N, C-alpha and C positions, 0 to 999 in steps of 0.2 A: 408324942405317937399316936399312930391310929391305929385301930384297933377293929378288925375281922371276926365274925363266928369260926371257930375254925371246926371244920366239918371233918368226919369220920373217915381220913382217908390214910391210907399207910405209906407210912417214909419209904421214898425210896433208896432200896440197899449199896452199898458201897460198890462202885465202878470194878469191874476187874476184866482182863483181857483174854478172849476165847478166839473161834473160830468165825467166821462169815457166816451169815445165815443163809439159807440155800433157797429160801423164797424171801416174797419181796417184802419188806417193811414196809406196812402201811400206817403212816403217821396223818393224822386230820390235825389241819391248824386251824383252830376255833375259837371265838369267843364272842360273846352274844353283843358285847359295845362294838361298835364301828370305831375307825381310828387308831388302834391298839399296834398296827402293823403287822397284820394276818399276812395281807400278800405279799407283802414287802419281805415277811420272814418264808413265806412258802417258794417265791421266787429264786431267792437268793440263796437257800440251802437246797434248793435242788440244782441249781446252777453248778454251784461250785461240787457239790458230791459227784455231781456227773462230770465235770472236770480234770476230776482224780481219779477217774475209771470206773465209776460205779454205772450201773443198767438202774437210769433214772427215771420213771413217767409222772408228771405234775399234772392234777384234774382240777382244772377251772370249777369251782362248782358255785359260783357265786354270780348271778347272771348280771351281772354289772360289767365280767369278764376285763376286769385289770390285771388278774395274772395271765391269759392271754396275750394282752398287749404287752404289758410288761416283761414277757417272757422273747417280744418281738412277731407275735404274728399279729399282721395288719387287719383290723376290724372291716366285715364284710368281705374278708378274701378266701373264707372257708364259706361252703353250704352245710356242711353236718357239723353238730358239737354234741356235747354233753345232753341236751335234751333227748336229741333220737337214742344215746342210749338208755336213761334212764325210764324215759317214756314210751318209745318204740321198740324197745331191744335191738337195737344196731349193736353191733358188737364193737367193742374199745378199740380191735385192729383193724378196725375199716374208719375209725375217728381219729385215732393220734398222727398227731402231726409231728413231721421233723423241724427243728430249731436248729440254731448255727452252733451248737455244742452237740457234737455229734453221738453222746450217748445221754442225750436227754431229751424226749418225745415229752407234748400238750397235747392234752384232749383238750379241745376249746371250748370257750364257752360265751353268749351271747343273749341279749334279752329274751329270746324264746325260750330259755330254760326257765322264765319268770313264769310262764304257762304250766311249766311241772308242778308248782305248788298246789296247783288247782287239778289237777289232772289225777294226781299220782294220786287224790283222794279215793277215790274208787276201785283201787286194783287191789288186788287180794297181794298179800306180804308186803306191802307199796314199802316196809322201811328197808327191803332187803335190794333193792334194784341195782343199786351202787354196787353192794357186795358182791353180787351174782356176777355182775360185768366184768368186776375186778378179777374174780374168782379163774377166769379163763387165761388170765395175763399174768398172773404172778408169778410165775415159774419165768415170765421171760425179764422183770427187771429184779436190781436190789432193792431200791427203794422206791414207793409212791407217795407223794406228797399232797393232799385235798386241800385245796383251799377251799376254805367256807363261808359263806355267808354271816352279815352280823347279825344272825338270827337264831334262834333254835323252832326253826321252822322243819318242812319237811327234804328239806334239800341236806340239810346241818343234821338230821335224824340219820338220813343214807349215810353220811360219811361216816357219821361214827359208831355207826353198825357196820360199816366194810372195814373199818380202821382197826389195824391191832395196837396204838397207841394214841395220844391225844397228846400236844404239843400247845400251850394256852398263851399268847402273848399277855404282854400287861403291862399299860402306859404308868409309867411312874408318878401317878397324878391319886389324891384320894380317892374322888368317886370310882376309878377306875378297878378299888381294892374292894367297894361293896357288891360286884357284880360275880366276885370267885367264889363265895360259899352260893350263890345263886345256883352256879353252875355245876360246881360238884355234887349240890342235891339232883339234880336235874341225871348228872351221867352216872348218879348212884342208881337210879331209875331204869332208866336204858340199860345199866350193866345186869341189873336183877331180869329185865324182860327181853332184852334182843342181844346183847353182846357182854356176855359172862366171862370173857378174856380180854377186855380192854381194859389199858394203863393208862397209868401219867405218866407218857415222855418226859413234863417238863414243865414249870412255870418260866418264863421268858420275861425279865425284865426290860421294855423297851423305852424308848426314846429318852434316853436316861442323860441330865445335863447335869455334870459334877460340881457344878458352878453355884447349884441351888440347895436349901436347908433340905426341901419338899422332895427332890427324886433320891437324897442320900435316907430321910425319914421313912420316904415307905417302902426302900430296897430294906430298909435294915429290918422294919417291921413285916414284911412278904417273910422274910428268912425266919423270923423270929419264930411265927407260925405254922410254917411248912417247911421249913430246914432242908434237907436234901430233895425236896421235889422243885426246889427251884434253881436254877440253871446256874454255874457259876458265871458264864458268860454275861455279860450285860451289852446291851445294842445303843450306841449314844445318839444323842443327836445329830446329825450329820447331811452338810447341804447338799453331798455327792448322791447320798442315799435317796432324799428327795427329790432329785435331777434324774437321777435315773429310769426311770419309768416311761417319764417323757421322752426319752429316745429309744425307745423298746428293749435296753438293756439290761442286764441282772448286772448289780458291784462291780464283779470282776473282770467283764467287759466295759464299764462305764469310768472307772477306775480304779484299779487294781490295788493301788498304792494308798487306799483313803483308810480312813477308820472303822468306816462301814464297812467295808471289806475285809478289815482284819478280824472285826468283831463276827462277823458271819462264817468267815474261816474257823475260827476257834469256836466257835457254836456247833460245825460242823463236826470237826473232831470229840467233841463230847456226847454227839447222837449216834458216830460211827461206832465210840468206846461202849456205847451203849448196844448197839447192837449187839457185838461180841460178845458182852457181859452176858446177854440171853442167852445164847447157844453154852455158856459154862454155866449155867444156871442160877445169875442173878437177874440182870433183866430191872425194868421200871417197875413203879410201884402200882399197885390194884386200887382200882375204885372199888370202899366196900360201903 
């Protein structure tokens, strides 16, 4: 077994059903380690939940713009993106683009956003730029998903300050476990300084290969330390999930019958039930 230090983070309470939220539930999808499935998770959760009839906004906070292209918006096809919101105070409503899924809009991103890390440094309340922008539209959506870059810089800090909860994709390999404690330590400091209400939506096991002992060992160790904070859903390694972004499609539009589509649909159900539980007094686990 692999062992990681167990941070002081409360465990997730039991999920119970209740009423739907009246304001958007904003979920940041983040992990400082790259290649763990952040963008795949953000894109597919947004697409699936929107296809079920909820109003969803996908915010691409990564200068690589993979969530933008992955949802079907071609690079170079838009003039304004998230950079114009967080640096130039352009309203989100002027930036958000429609997608092939009627209930889903996306705030696009491109390489211009890389300059925001430098330009935000000199601004007052620089950590709150995205939060202020999203506050103007949170009544227009049921869910807002923010795809974060693979770092803990100002863009990710803005996302975590704006979010109500954090979803952490974790690849089923040993080195992925090492960053979990560091991430939770950072989140605890951020909660004290900028976002007291930040909750842990859940830890998501990704790229799970049922044929290997390593995936099973990592999954068992993570559940042993973090208990109910780990989603029941596990995202498998799946060729269709890997292929879909190159076609600019979420998995439900590329292959709705694949194992990847089934897994993300199951995860979407968990998140929807968690949203309902928050209205009835349960909800996610706080970062302490």
